[in-house]
C-alpha positions, 0 to 999 in steps of 0.5 A: 763260323770262326771269322773272328779267329782270322781277325785276331790272327790278322791283327796280331801280325798274321798274314794281312788280308788281300785286297780281293778278299778285303773287298768281297768280305765288306761287299758281303757285309753290305749286301747282307745288311741291305737284304734285311732293310724294307725300303731299299736305299738308291745306290749311286757310283762316281766313276771319277773316284770309284766311290759308292753312295747310298741314299738312305731314307730320312728315318729308318725302321729301327729309329722309329722304335727308339725312345723319344729325347727326354724333354728339357727340365724347365728348372735347368739353367735357373740359379737356386734362390 
């Protein structure tokens, strides 16, 4: 509930976050985001680097709700006569 206070304390010179706690926190955040998705991304792991990669769909549901890009002004780029 008061996670923001822990973050403020750690940034203000308090006790730094342990590696295990940092990994567990990050994994919890990722899992909570992925749980909200309708279409689950493909997860791949590179054992040589330890990197995790997610293959996301071309368009996410919230991107479909975004407003379309404004159309270019036809008079733009022309000098005034």
